[in-house]
VMD Tcl script that builds the backbone (N, CA, C; Angstrom):
set m [mol new atoms 198]
animate dup $m
set s [atomselect $m all]
$s set {name element resname resid chain x y z} {
  {N N MET 1 A 106.763 102.706 91.005}
  {CA C MET 1 A 105.920 101.399 92.136}
  {C C MET 1 A 106.310 101.799 93.431}
  {N N GLN 2 A 105.416 101.621 94.454}
  {CA C GLN 2 A 105.430 101.804 95.817}
  {C C GLN 2 A 106.029 100.403 96.399}
  {N N THR 3 A 106.600 100.597 97.607}
  {CA C THR 3 A 107.453 99.664 98.103}
  {C C THR 3 A 106.037 98.675 99.096}
  {N N GLU 4 A 106.361 97.399 98.848}
  {CA C GLU 4 A 105.372 96.493 99.007}
  {C C GLU 4 A 105.848 96.006 100.610}
  {N N HIS 5 A 104.771 95.926 101.284}
  {CA C HIS 5 A 104.988 95.159 102.600}
  {C C HIS 5 A 103.390 94.697 103.207}
  {N N ALA 6 A 103.591 94.102 104.131}
  {CA C ALA 6 A 102.250 92.976 104.387}
  {C C ALA 6 A 101.209 93.842 104.668}
  {N N LYS 7 A 101.338 95.583 105.104}
  {CA C LYS 7 A 99.661 95.997 105.221}
  {C C LYS 7 A 99.121 96.739 103.964}
  {N N LEU 8 A 100.079 96.906 103.423}
  {CA C LEU 8 A 99.887 97.431 101.943}
  {C C LEU 8 A 98.951 96.861 100.884}
  {N N SER 9 A 98.097 97.609 100.934}
  {CA C SER 9 A 96.874 97.031 99.831}
  {C C SER 9 A 96.601 97.777 98.782}
  {N N TYR 10 A 97.562 98.848 98.113}
  {CA C TYR 10 A 97.413 99.316 96.753}
  {C C TYR 10 A 99.023 99.276 96.480}
  {N N VAL 11 A 98.905 98.826 95.028}
  {CA C VAL 11 A 100.515 98.923 94.149}
  {C C VAL 11 A 99.972 99.535 92.787}
  {N N GLU 12 A 101.059 100.166 92.618}
  {CA C GLU 12 A 101.235 100.798 91.268}
  {C C GLU 12 A 101.849 99.942 90.181}
  {N N VAL 13 A 101.068 99.399 89.190}
  {CA C VAL 13 A 102.505 98.844 88.001}
  {C C VAL 13 A 102.586 99.183 86.748}
  {N N THR 14 A 103.358 99.281 86.075}
  {CA C THR 14 A 103.615 99.736 84.689}
  {C C THR 14 A 103.561 98.758 83.744}
  {N N ALA 15 A 104.024 98.666 82.778}
  {CA C ALA 15 A 104.556 97.837 81.408}
  {C C ALA 15 A 105.419 96.801 81.771}
  {N N LYS 16 A 106.128 97.344 82.475}
  {CA C LYS 16 A 107.776 96.552 82.474}
  {C C LYS 16 A 107.389 95.547 83.918}
  {N N ASP 17 A 106.190 95.494 84.343}
  {CA C ASP 17 A 105.657 94.798 85.581}
  {C C ASP 17 A 105.006 93.881 85.264}
  {N N LEU 18 A 104.405 93.428 83.699}
  {CA C LEU 18 A 103.589 92.299 83.014}
  {C C LEU 18 A 104.349 91.401 82.459}
  {N N PRO 19 A 104.079 89.972 82.255}
  {CA C PRO 19 A 102.906 89.486 83.073}
  {C C PRO 19 A 102.862 89.826 84.408}
  {N N LEU 20 A 101.518 90.357 85.255}
  {CA C LEU 20 A 101.784 90.502 86.418}
  {C C LEU 20 A 101.427 89.461 87.332}
  {N N TYR 21 A 102.117 88.894 88.570}
  {CA C TYR 21 A 101.764 87.939 89.324}
  {C C TYR 21 A 101.774 88.230 90.905}
  {N N CYS 22 A 100.859 87.839 91.667}
  {CA C CYS 22 A 100.933 88.190 93.096}
  {C C CYS 22 A 100.830 86.535 93.660}
  {N N PRO 23 A 101.886 86.427 94.560}
  {CA C PRO 23 A 102.528 87.553 95.370}
  {C C PRO 23 A 103.515 88.111 94.398}
  {N N ARG 24 A 104.200 88.853 94.904}
  {CA C ARG 24 A 105.284 90.130 93.658}
  {C C ARG 24 A 106.702 89.592 94.589}
  {N N PRO 25 A 107.616 89.199 93.946}
  {CA C PRO 25 A 108.971 89.003 94.719}
  {C C PRO 25 A 109.382 89.709 95.672}
  {N N SER 26 A 109.041 90.817 95.763}
  {CA C SER 26 A 109.434 91.719 96.843}
  {C C SER 26 A 108.486 91.468 98.143}
  {N N MET 27 A 107.497 90.262 98.027}
  {CA C MET 27 A 106.977 90.384 98.944}
  {C C MET 27 A 107.300 89.501 100.348}
  {N N THR 28 A 107.265 89.394 101.477}
  {CA C THR 28 A 108.077 88.361 102.400}
  {C C THR 28 A 107.159 87.295 102.613}
  {N N LEU 29 A 107.718 86.040 102.624}
  {CA C LEU 29 A 107.517 84.661 102.049}
  {C C LEU 29 A 106.535 84.657 103.370}
  {N N TRP 30 A 106.717 85.047 104.650}
  {CA C TRP 30 A 105.219 84.511 105.198}
  {C C TRP 30 A 104.395 84.573 104.891}
  {N N ASN 31 A 103.977 85.945 104.111}
  {CA C ASN 31 A 102.398 86.198 103.627}
  {C C ASN 31 A 102.503 85.588 102.485}
  {N N GLY 32 A 102.939 84.756 101.600}
  {CA C GLY 32 A 102.960 84.115 101.004}
  {C C GLY 32 A 101.809 83.400 100.209}
  {N N HIS 33 A 101.036 83.305 99.239}
  {CA C HIS 33 A 99.834 82.253 98.747}
  {C C HIS 33 A 100.359 81.798 97.339}
  {N N PRO 34 A 99.396 80.981 96.744}
  {CA C PRO 34 A 99.562 80.059 95.836}
  {C C PRO 34 A 100.011 81.573 94.331}
  {N N ARG 35 A 101.057 81.365 93.525}
  {CA C ARG 35 A 100.819 82.235 92.524}
  {C C ARG 35 A 99.689 82.365 91.517}
  {N N VAL 36 A 99.365 83.625 91.587}
  {CA C VAL 36 A 98.107 83.728 90.607}
  {C C VAL 36 A 98.385 84.775 89.798}
  {N N ALA 37 A 97.699 84.818 88.454}
  {CA C ALA 37 A 98.040 85.779 87.350}
  {C C ALA 37 A 96.751 87.195 87.820}
  {N N ILE 38 A 97.241 88.152 87.902}
  {CA C ILE 38 A 96.920 88.901 88.035}
  {C C ILE 38 A 96.565 90.265 86.608}
  {N N PRO 39 A 95.118 90.612 85.887}
  {CA C PRO 39 A 94.859 90.541 84.854}
  {C C PRO 39 A 94.760 92.311 84.720}
  {N N VAL 40 A 95.349 92.686 85.207}
  {CA C VAL 40 A 95.577 94.264 85.674}
  {C C VAL 40 A 95.562 94.798 83.952}
  {N N ASP 41 A 96.085 94.343 82.833}
  {CA C ASP 41 A 96.094 95.053 81.723}
  {C C ASP 41 A 94.709 95.048 80.467}
  {N N LYS 42 A 93.888 94.272 81.658}
  {CA C LYS 42 A 92.358 94.054 81.071}
  {C C LYS 42 A 91.956 95.296 81.123}
  {N N THR 43 A 91.429 95.777 82.195}
  {CA C THR 43 A 90.990 96.845 82.813}
  {C C THR 43 A 91.200 98.046 83.663}
  {N N GLY 44 A 93.018 97.778 84.046}
  {CA C GLY 44 A 93.506 99.002 84.601}
  {C C GLY 44 A 93.628 98.760 85.921}
  {N N GLU 45 A 92.809 97.949 86.638}
  {CA C GLU 45 A 93.152 97.531 87.992}
  {C C GLU 45 A 92.628 96.378 88.372}
  {N N ALA 46 A 93.098 95.759 89.234}
  {CA C ALA 46 A 92.458 94.191 89.808}
  {C C ALA 46 A 92.853 93.536 91.070}
  {N N ARG 47 A 92.196 92.933 91.984}
  {CA C ARG 47 A 92.448 92.714 93.063}
  {C C ARG 47 A 92.866 91.492 92.897}
  {N N CYS 48 A 93.990 90.962 94.106}
  {CA C CYS 48 A 94.226 89.295 94.068}
  {C C CYS 48 A 93.498 88.619 95.095}
  {N N PRO 49 A 92.944 87.807 94.406}
  {CA C PRO 49 A 91.537 87.100 95.052}
  {C C PRO 49 A 92.255 86.407 96.588}
  {N N TYR 50 A 93.366 86.543 96.531}
  {CA C TYR 50 A 94.069 85.830 98.139}
  {C C TYR 50 A 94.357 86.463 98.966}
  {N N CYS 51 A 94.857 87.776 98.680}
  {CA C CYS 51 A 95.609 88.888 100.154}
  {C C CYS 51 A 95.038 90.167 99.804}
  {N N GLY 52 A 94.031 89.995 98.397}
  {CA C GLY 52 A 92.975 91.288 98.535}
  {C C GLY 52 A 93.797 92.627 97.964}
  {N N THR 53 A 95.291 92.786 97.839}
  {CA C THR 53 A 96.116 93.481 97.320}
  {C C THR 53 A 95.655 94.098 96.035}
  {N N MET 54 A 95.442 95.533 95.750}
  {CA C MET 54 A 94.695 95.983 94.495}
  {C C MET 54 A 96.118 96.548 93.547}
  {N N TYR 55 A 96.082 95.782 92.674}
  {CA C TYR 55 A 97.137 96.549 91.471}
  {C C TYR 55 A 96.521 97.378 90.637}
  {N N LYS 56 A 96.813 98.677 90.504}
  {CA C LYS 56 A 96.580 99.526 89.478}
  {C C LYS 56 A 97.872 100.088 88.505}
  {N N PHE 57 A 96.933 99.916 87.048}
  {CA C PHE 57 A 97.878 100.238 86.284}
  {C C PHE 57 A 98.139 101.709 85.734}
  {N N LYS 58 A 99.406 102.008 85.631}
  {CA C LYS 58 A 100.001 103.048 85.986}
  {C C LYS 58 A 100.455 103.719 84.349}
  {N N GLY 59 A 99.751 104.558 83.717}
  {CA C GLY 59 A 100.413 104.812 82.360}
  {C C GLY 59 A 99.341 104.076 81.011}
  {N N GLU 60 A 99.605 104.438 79.976}
  {CA C GLU 60 A 99.073 103.862 78.759}
  {C C GLU 60 A 98.787 102.270 79.018}
  {N N LEU 61 A 98.007 102.236 78.943}
  {CA C LEU 61 A 96.746 99.764 79.084}
  {C C LEU 61 A 97.881 99.665 77.391}
  {N N PRO 62 A 98.730 98.492 77.699}
  {CA C PRO 62 A 99.526 97.653 76.454}
  {C C PRO 62 A 98.065 97.263 75.453}
  {N N LYS 63 A 98.174 97.714 74.218}
  {CA C LYS 63 A 97.313 97.546 73.150}
  {C C LYS 63 A 97.377 95.808 72.509}
  {N N GLY 64 A 96.164 94.813 72.745}
  {CA C GLY 64 A 96.016 93.702 72.559}
  {C C GLY 64 A 96.521 93.478 71.654}
  {N N HIS 65 A 96.493 92.190 71.432}
  {CA C HIS 65 A 96.725 91.636 69.781}
  {C C HIS 65 A 95.622 91.098 68.938}
  {N N HIS 66 A 94.939 90.801 69.611}
  {CA C HIS 66 A 93.063 90.684 69.020}
  {C C HIS 66 A 92.498 91.511 67.931}
}
mol reanalyze $m
mol bondsrecalc $m
mol representation Tube
mol addrep $m
């Protein structure tokens, strides 16, 4: 995973990052927003509706239970 900071708009995540939420624990407090689930495991990528950070899943997407 890449280092996160205020100007970063793209983050690679893996299965160990799931379930995925934004803001991430490594983000600074001043740029925080309400915690929101990011459904990157559904399509392989998803954007945070608050800060615009794009999260992209790296590796094989997890298999669903359905």
